[in-house]
N, C-alpha and C positions, 0 to 999 in steps of 0.2 A: 504494500500500500504506500502511497505517496506521502501520507500524513495529513492530507486535507480532509475535508468533510466527505463522507461517503456519498457518492453521486446518487441522486434519486432515492435517498433513504432518510428517514427521520430518526430521532433518538428512540421514539416508540417502536419503530420497525426494527432497529438494530437491537433494542432491548428484548424484543420478541424472539429474535434468533438466539440471544444469550440465554434467555430463560428456558429455551428448549435444548440447551447444551448441558446435559447433566454433569459431565465431567468438569466443565468450566465453572459451574456454580459451586461444586464441591471443592475444587482447587482454590478458588478465590476465597470462599468462606473459611476454609482451613487455615490458609496463610494469614488472612487479615485478623482472624481470631487469635492466632499465635502472636502476631505483632501487637495487637491491642493488649493482650495479656502481659507481654514483655514490657510495654510502656507503663502499664499500671504498676507492675512490681518495681520497675526502676524508679518511677516517680515517688512511690511510697517509701522506698528505701532511702531515697535522697533526702526527703523531708523538706518542709517549707516550699513545696512545689509551686503553690499559687503565688508566693512571693517572687520566685524565680521567673514565673510566667510574666508577672507584671514588670519585672526588671527588663526582660527581653522585649516586651511591648514598648516600654519607654525608650529603650535604645533605638528600636526601629522607627518609632514615631519621630524622635528627635532627628535621626539621620535623614529620613525622607523629607522632613520639613526644611532641612538645610542641605538638600541633596546637591545643589549647585556648588556650594562651598566645599563639601567633602569630595565631590568628583574632581574639582579643580586641584585640590590638595593631593589627592591620590595620583592624578596624572602628572603633576609637577614632580612628585617624589619618584614615581615609576620611571619617568624619563631621565631623572638624575641618576637612576640605577642602571641606565643603559637600555631600557625597554623602548621599543617602538610602539607608541599608543595611537590607535585609530578610533574614530567615531563613525558609527553607522546609524543613520536615522531610520532606514528601512531594512527589511530583510534582504532586498535586492542589493543594497549597498554593502551589507555585511558579507553576502556571498561573493560579490565582485572583489572586495578587499582580500578575502581568503584565497580566491583563485589567482589573483595577482601575486600574492606571496608565494603560492605554490609554483607558479610559472617562473617567477624570479629565482626560486631555489632549484629550478629544473627537477622538481619532485616527481617521482614515479609512484611512491607509496606513502600513505599517511596512517599512523596508528593513533587511535582515539581512545581516551578514557571517557567515562560516562558523562554526558552533557545534555541536559534538556534543551539548552539554547540551540545546539547544533541540530537536534531533532526538530525543533521549532522552525529552523531555517531550511530543513531538508538538504543539509549540506553534503551528505554522502552521495546523493544523486548528482549534485552539481560537480563534485570532484570527479566522479566517474565519467561525466560528460566531456571532460577534457583529458581523459585517459589516465587519471590518477586513482590508484587503488586505495580505498578507504576501509580500514579494518577496525571494527569495534573490539576493544580488549577487555571490557567488563564482561564477565561470563554471561550474564543475562542479556546484555545488549548484543553480544556475539550470536547468541541463539536466535534472537528475533531478527537479526540482520540476515542470517541464513534462511529464516522462514519468510523474509520479505514483509515483515509486519511492523507496526508501530509499537512502542512500549505500551503495556496495559496498566502500568503502575509507575509512579514517579521514582520509587526506590527499588522495587523489584520488577523489572520490565517484563520478565517471562513468567509472571505469577500464574498465568493461565495454562501452562504446559506441565506435563508430567515427565518422568524420566524415560518412559517408553517413547514418547513423541520426540524428546530431545535426542535419544539414542538413534532414532531413525534419521533425524536431521544431520547429526554428526557423522553417521555412517556414510551418508551420501557425500559429505565433504571429505571423509577419509578415503573413500573408495573401497572400503571393506567393512564388514559388520562389527559394530561395537556392542558390547553387552549393556543392558539397561542398569548399569551399576554406577552410582554417582562418583565413586573414586576413579573408576576406569575412564568415565566420560571427562571428568575434570583433568585427569592426567593427559588425555589426548589434546584437550584444548590448551593446556599449559605448554605442551611441547610445540604445538602448532604456532602459538602466539610468540614464543621465544624467537622463532625464526623470523616472524614479522617485525618484532622489536629491532632485531639486528639489521634488517634490510631497510627499515623506514628512513625516509629523508626528513619527514616532519612528524613531530609529536603534537597532538591537538588535545586540549583539555577544556573543561568548563571551569567554573570558579564558584566555590561555595561562599567565600567571603573575601572581599578586597579591603585591606587595611589602609585607611587614608593616611595615617601618620607616618608610614614608612614606604608606601607604594608597593606593598607586598600582596600576594594573592595566596589563599589557603585552600587546600583540597582535603576533603574527608573521604575515606574509602576503607574497604575491608580486604581487598584482594592484592594490593601492591602493584596493580597494573598502572595506576596513575603515576606512581613514582617512576616506573620504567618509562612511561610515555614522556615524562618531563625531564628525564636525565640522559637517555640513550641517543635519540635523534639529535642532529646538529641544530635544527631549527624547531622552536616551540611556538605554537599559536594558541592563545587562550581566548575563548569567546565568553564574554560575561554580560549578563543583563545589567543595565545601568544602575539598577537598584541594589546590587549585591554589596554595596559599600557598608562598612561600619567604621566608626571613627578611630578606634585604637585596639591594640593587643589586649588591653584590659577588658574591653567589651567582648573580645573573642572568648574570654573565659566563660561569660554567660552563654554565648551561643554554643560553645563546645559542651556545655552542660545540658542545654535544652535539645539540640538537634539529634544527637545519637539516641538519647532516651526516648524522644518522641518518634523517631523513625523506626528503630529496630529493638528498642529496649536495652541497648548497650550503655554502659557508663561512658565509654569512649570508643570511637572507631579504631580498628586495628592500625590504621595509618592516618596521620594528620600531617600534611606537608605544608610548610610555609616557604614560598619561593619569592625571593627578592632579587629580581633581575637575572640576566644570563650568567653564564659561567665566568668566574674570575680566575686569574692566574693561579691563585692559591687553592682553588676548588678542585676536588678530585673528579667531579663529573658535572653534568649539566649542559644545556644547549649553548651553542656559540652565539646564537641570535634568538631574540625573544620578541614576540609581538603580542599585544593585547588589543582585541577589538571590542570596544564597548558598544553594546547593541541597545537601541531604543525600541524600534519596531512596535510602537503604540504605547509604550510604558509612560512616556511623558504626558500622554493625554489624561492620565489619572491624577497628575499633580494639580492641586488646587480644587479637586472635585471632592466636596464633603462626603459624598456617598461612597466613593471608590478609591480615595487616596490610600487608605489602609491596605488595599490589595497589594501594594508594593512592599508591605512588611513581610510578606511570605518568605520563609527560609527553605522551602521545598523539602519538608520532612516526610510528607505523605501521610501524616497522622489523620488528617481529615478524611482521606480515602478509607482508611481502616475502620473509622468510626461510622461512616455513612451507611445506613441500611440499604440505600439504593445501589451504591457501588458494590456492596458485598453480595448483591444478587445478580447484577448484570455485568460486572467487570469493567475494564477500562475502554475496550474498543467500541462499546455501545455509544460512547460520548462523541466519537467521530473526529477527534482532534488529538494533537500531541499531549495536551494536558487533560486529565480525566478527573472524575470525582468532583466534590464540591468546589475545589479550587479551579478545576478546569471549566466547570459550568459557569463560573464568574469570569475567569481570566480570558478565555477564548473570545467571547463576544466583546469584552471590554477592550482588549488589545486590537481587535479587528475593526471595532466600531461599525459592525455590520449586523444590526439586529434582524434585518430581513432574512439573511442567510442562516443565522444561528438562533432564530426566534423560539425554537423549541427546547434548547438545551437547559434553560433556567427552570423548566418544568420537571427536570429529572431530579427532583428533590422532594422530601416529605416536609421540609422546613422544621425539622425536629430540634435543630440547634446542636446536635451531637458534634458537628464539625467545629463549632465555636468552643465547646467544652474540651475538645481534643487538641485544638491549636495551641502550640507553645507560646505564641505571641498574640493570642486573643483576637484574631481577625474575625469580625462578625459576618461570616460568609452567608449565614441564613438571612440576615437583613439585606445583604447585597443581592441575593437571589430575588427577593421581593422587589427591590428597586429595579432590577432588570425586567421583571414581569410588568411593572408599571410603565417603564419606558417603552416596552413592546406595544402595549395598548395605546399609549399616548402617540406613538409613531404610526399608528394605523395598521399594525400587524396583528391585532387581536383576532380571536376566533369569533366569527359573527354569531354562531349559535350560542356560544358561551355568553356573549354580550346580551343576547336576547334573554337567555336563561337567568342571568343575574338581574336584568331589569325586571323580569317577572317575579323573581324572588323578592326584590325590594318592594314591589307593589303589594305582594301578598303579606309580607312581614310588617308592612306599614299600617295594617289595620287588623285588630283582633277579630273583627267580624269576618273579614275576608279569609283570614287564616283558619277560623273555625269552619267556614264553608268548604274550603279546600280539603281540610282534614276529613270532613264528613263524606265528601265525594271520593276521597282516597280510600276510605274504609269500605265503601261500596264497590269501587272499581277493583280493589285488590282481591276480591273473592274469586275472580277469574284465574288468578295466578298463584294464590297462596296454597301451599301443601304442607301440612304438619307444622304450621306456624312460621314457615319461611317462604320467601320468594326466590325461586331458583331460575326463573326465566332469563334468557340472555338476549333480550330484545331492547332496542332503543338505548336510553341512557344507562340502563342496567347491564348492558352487554360487557363493558370493560370490567365493572366491579364484580359481577357474578361469574366471570370467567375463572376466578381464583378463590372466590368466597361466596357466601350466601347472604341475602338481605333479610333481616327479621321483619315480620309483618307489622303493620300499625296495630297498637293495642286497642282493645274495644273501648277503653276510656283513657284519654290522655291525662297528663299531670295537670294541665290547665283545667280540664273538666273535673278532676278530683279535688281541686284546691279548696272549694267551699266546705266539702266534707272533712278534709284534712285539717282545715283551720278550726272547725268546730271541735274536732277531737282534741286538737292541741290546747284550746282554751279550757275545755272541760277537764283536762289532765293537770292543769296548774292549780295548786292548792293555795287558798288565801292564807296569809301570815297570821299566826295566833295573836289575838288582840293583846294578850299580856306581854308577849315579846315585843310587839310594836310599841307599847307604852314605855317599856324599859329602854328600848333603843332611842326613843324620842327624848327621854329624860337624860340619858347619857350625852346625847348630842347637845342638849341645852347646857349641861354642866361644862362641856368643852368650850362653848361660846363664852360662858361667864368666867372661865379660867379656874373652875372648881374641880376639874377632873383629878382623880387620884390614880394610884398604882395598884389598887386592889383588884381582885378577880371575883366575878359573879359565880 
C-alpha cells in the first residue's frame, strides 16, 4: 500500500473487513492488552505518575508555545556542531531534499531505523524511484516492508501478523523455508541486515526528541539497529517533525521516564542514543556528514489554534492506541493512513486540512476518553474528535439523514406532549418486531446496531409515566420528626444564638 487513504473505501468499510478477520482481532487484542498491562504496572511502580504526566504536559505546552525560539536555538546549535539543517514546508519539499542528498552522495542503498515521518512522506517509494534501495532495519518495519503494507501501530508496526505469516514472508526473501520459530526468524533477519548495514551509503533515522540547548537529537529503541544506522554509513539523514523539540537535557529526563513506560511498559528502552553532530577526529565511529531535515507538512497550521495546538504535544508513544476500544477491535489499517488510533483520527485530517476526504475518520471513536487517560502528556484527543465532527458539519460535509434525524429528535424532545405521543406510537409499532422482549430486526436505523447486538423493547410504562406513583410512594415513606426531638433541637439552636451552649451531652 502506498500509505494514502484506501481508494473507494470508508473507515466503516475497512473496519468491516477487520472485524471479519478473526486472527487480526485476536492478535491486536492480545498485544494491546499486554502493552496496557505493562504500562499500568510500570506507572504504578514508578509512583506519582499523575505528577509526572503533568510535568510532561507542561514541558510540551511551554515548548510548543515558544516553538519558534526553540527551533531557532536548536538549528543554531546543530549547525555549530557541523550539521547541515534543512527546512521542508511540505512533504514534496522534504522528499526532494532527501533525494538531492542521496544523489549528491551517489547513494545506491539506504538503511533506515524506525521513523513515522518517513512513513508519512512515503519516502521508500521515492528513493526506489531513483534507483536507491531503501531497507527498513527495525524488525517490525522490515516485515511490513516485505509485505508491502503500512504500519498498523505506531510502536509495533507488525502487530497484526503472527509468526507463521512472518515465516512465510521471510522464507520468500531467503529463498528457502524458514521455521515459524521466533529465534530462527530473528536470526535470519539479523544476518541479512548486517550485510545491508555494511553496504549502505546513507543511514536514515527519525528523531524522538531534539535538544534545543545543544543541537542534539535523541533516539529511543530496543533492537540496536538505530545505533548501527547512525554510526556505520558515511552519511546520516535525520527527518524530524518540527514539533519534536524540547528545551534541555533536563527535560529529557521527564520524557525518558514517560515515553518507555507509556509505550511498552519499560522503565527505559534498551538503547537511548544522543547524537550531537557528525563524527569528530576523536570519535571512534559515526557519519562523516550529517543532515537534519525539519518537516512541517501541516504541523504549523495547528499553532495558535485553541482547539488543536495541543496535538503537537504528542510524543508518539502509542498508548492511546492500546487504550482505545475501537482500535483494539479493528487494528490500524482500518484508519487508512500512516497514523492510526485516536491520535491518527485527529492528526491525519488536521495535518491535511482536508475534511472532505477524511470526513469519516473522526467517527471511528466511542468518545470514551480512554485515550486522554492513557496519554502521558494529557492530550484531550476525545475533545478534538468532537471538534473535528463539528467542523465537518459546519463545512457542509455532514450526513443529510443524520441532520434530519437530529432535527426530528430536537423537535420531539422539545415538548413533553410530543415525546409522550411518540412513545405511545412506538409501543404500538414495536409489537410487529418484538420477540421475547427484544428487537432483533436488522432493518433501517437498527441495521448497524442489531448486527452485533440486540435492542431491548420499550417498557409498557416509562419512568416518566411512573413518576407520579413513585413520588407518592417516596412521600409516604418519609416519617415526620418526633415532636419532642424537634422541640429539643429548637431549644439547642436558641441556646447557640444566645451564647449559652455548653459541652454536655443529651
